[in-house]
C-alpha positions as CSV (number, residue, x, y, z in Angstrom):
1,M,0.0,0.0,0.0
2,N,1.4,3.4,-1.0
3,N,1.2,5.7,2.0
4,V,3.4,8.4,0.4
5,Y,2.0,11.5,-1.3
6,V,3.3,14.5,-3.2
7,E,1.8,17.8,-2.4
8,G,3.2,20.8,-4.2
9,N,7.0,20.3,-4.0
10,L,6.8,18.2,-0.8
11,V,6.8,14.4,-0.4
12,L,4.9,13.3,2.6
13,D,5.5,9.8,3.9
14,F,2.9,8.6,6.4
15,N,4.1,5.0,6.7
16,A,5.5,5.5,10.2
17,C,2.3,7.1,11.7
18,G,-0.8,5.6,10.2
19,L,-3.1,5.1,7.2
20,A,-3.4,8.4,5.2
21,E,-6.2,9.3,2.9
22,K,-6.0,12.1,0.3
23,F,-9.1,14.0,1.5
24,D,-9.5,17.1,-0.7
25,V,-10.5,15.1,-3.8
26,A,-13.9,14.2,-4.9
27,N,-15.8,15.9,-2.2
28,P,-19.5,15.1,-3.0
29,Y,-20.8,17.8,-0.6
30,G,-19.1,20.8,-2.2
31,M,-17.3,21.7,1.1
32,K,-13.7,22.7,1.7
33,G,-11.5,19.9,2.9
34,V,-8.0,19.5,4.3
35,D,-5.4,17.8,2.1
36,F,-5.1,14.6,4.2
37,V,-6.7,12.6,7.0
38,V,-4.5,10.2,8.8
39,E,-5.7,7.7,11.4
40,T,-3.3,6.4,14.0
41,E,-4.0,4.1,16.9
42,D,-4.9,7.0,19.2
43,F,-5.5,10.1,17.0
44,L,-7.1,11.4,13.8
45,Y,-4.9,13.9,12.1
46,F,-6.5,16.4,9.7
47,I,-3.6,17.9,7.7
48,E,-3.5,20.9,5.4
49,V,-0.4,21.6,3.4
50,K,0.6,25.0,2.2
51,D,3.9,24.8,0.2
52,F,4.8,28.5,-0.4
53,Q,8.3,27.5,-1.5
54,N,7.3,25.4,-4.5
55,P,9.7,26.5,-7.3
56,K,7.1,25.8,-9.9
57,T,4.8,28.5,-8.5
58,P,4.9,31.6,-10.8
59,Q,6.7,34.6,-9.3
60,H,3.5,36.8,-9.3
61,Q,1.7,34.1,-7.3
62,Q,4.7,33.9,-4.8
63,K,4.4,37.7,-4.3
64,N,0.6,37.3,-3.7
65,D,1.3,34.5,-1.2
66,D,3.9,36.6,0.6
67,E,1.4,39.5,0.9
68,M,-1.4,37.2,2.0
69,L,0.6,35.7,4.8
70,I,1.8,39.1,6.0
71,S,-1.8,40.4,5.9
72,A,-3.0,37.3,7.9
73,I,-0.4,38.0,10.6
74,K,-1.0,41.7,10.8
75,D,-4.8,42.2,10.2
76,K,-7.4,41.5,12.7
77,K,-9.3,39.3,10.2
78,S,-8.0,37.7,7.0
79,I,-9.5,35.5,4.4
80,F,-6.5,33.1,4.9
81,T,-7.1,32.5,8.6
82,M,-10.9,32.1,8.1
83,E,-10.3,29.7,5.2
84,M,-7.9,27.6,7.3
85,G,-10.5,27.4,10.1
86,A,-13.2,26.5,7.5
87,K,-11.2,23.6,6.2
88,I,-11.2,21.7,9.5
89,K,-14.8,22.5,10.2
90,D,-15.9,21.3,6.8
91,S,-13.7,18.2,7.0
92,L,-15.2,17.3,10.3
93,L,-18.7,17.9,9.0
94,R,-18.0,15.8,6.0
95,R,-17.0,12.9,8.2
96,Y,-20.2,13.5,10.2
97,A,-22.3,13.5,6.9
98,E,-20.6,10.2,5.9
99,N,-21.7,8.8,9.2
100,I,-18.1,8.1,10.3
101,P,-17.8,8.2,14.1
102,L,-15.1,10.6,15.4
103,T,-14.2,8.8,18.6
104,K,-10.4,9.6,18.5
105,K,-8.8,12.8,19.5
106,V,-8.6,15.2,16.6
107,I,-5.4,17.0,15.8
108,Y,-5.5,19.6,13.0
109,L,-2.0,20.2,11.6
110,L,-1.4,23.1,9.2
111,L,1.9,22.6,7.5
112,I,3.2,25.9,6.1
113,N,6.4,25.5,4.2
114,F,7.8,29.0,4.1
115,D,11.2,29.8,5.5
116,K,10.5,33.6,5.6
117,L,8.1,33.1,8.6
118,G,10.1,33.3,11.8
119,E,8.9,31.9,15.1
120,F,7.3,35.2,16.1
121,E,5.3,35.4,12.9
122,R,4.4,31.7,13.1
123,G,3.1,32.2,16.7
124,K,1.0,35.2,15.6
125,L,-0.4,33.3,12.7
126,K,-1.2,30.2,14.8
127,E,-3.0,32.4,17.3
128,K,-5.1,34.0,14.6
129,I,-6.0,30.7,12.9
130,S,-6.8,29.1,16.3
131,G,-9.6,31.6,16.7
132,H,-11.3,30.1,13.6
133,V,-10.9,26.4,14.6
134,P,-14.2,25.1,15.9
135,T,-13.7,23.7,19.4
136,G,-17.1,24.1,20.9
137,L,-19.0,21.5,18.8
138,N,-19.9,18.6,20.9
139,A,-22.0,15.5,20.6
140,V,-21.9,12.2,22.5
141,R,-21.3,10.2,19.3
142,F,-18.8,12.6,17.9
143,N,-16.8,13.6,21.0
144,A,-13.8,14.6,19.0
145,F,-15.6,17.8,18.1
146,A,-15.2,18.9,21.7
147,S,-11.4,19.0,21.8
148,I,-9.6,19.8,18.6
149,T,-5.9,20.4,19.0
150,F,-4.4,22.8,16.4
151,N,-0.8,23.2,15.6
152,L,1.0,25.2,12.9
153,V,4.1,23.3,11.8
154,N,6.9,23.4,9.2
155,A,8.3,20.5,7.3
156,K,10.7,19.6,10.1
157,Q,8.3,19.9,13.0
158,I,5.7,17.6,11.4
159,A,8.2,14.7,12.1
160,C,7.1,14.6,15.7
161,Y,3.8,13.3,14.5
162,G,5.5,10.4,12.7
163,I,5.3,12.1,9.3
164,D,8.3,12.4,7.1
165,C,8.3,15.5,4.9
166,K,11.0,16.2,2.3
167,V,11.4,18.5,-0.6
168,K,10.9,16.6,-3.8
169,S,14.1,16.0,-5.7
170,T,14.1,17.3,-9.3
């Protein structure tokens, strides 16, 4: 079974952590979705990957991405932070609509591959996105809604979740 995926210019190897599913394809409900869902023995990871260092991205798009991230860090509200919150909400609701019980602890990982973001900027961005992650939803059958852990990570930091992330060799 292939448990290795390419997202942008990154190769994500999930073999050491659990079974990964490419989640943002063929969404029959028209909702947003995270890139991957990974089920481990104890956790359910919802993973969104933003590879802002993909060399194939046109220069004008790279400039727009830079401005969007700076705006997301500085502004009180930004489309980027709201969209990142909507991705986990819609992904959880999709699982609910598919009648898949969410009995494991949910961890939402946003992998932002962008070396220009320092620790301070990453902290501010994490704080702003955290405000859009739904943590108050609760139901007996879907108790994972009640406690969603959110973390903003880079390609190296995601390794602590058992996920190997490398830049694709050309």
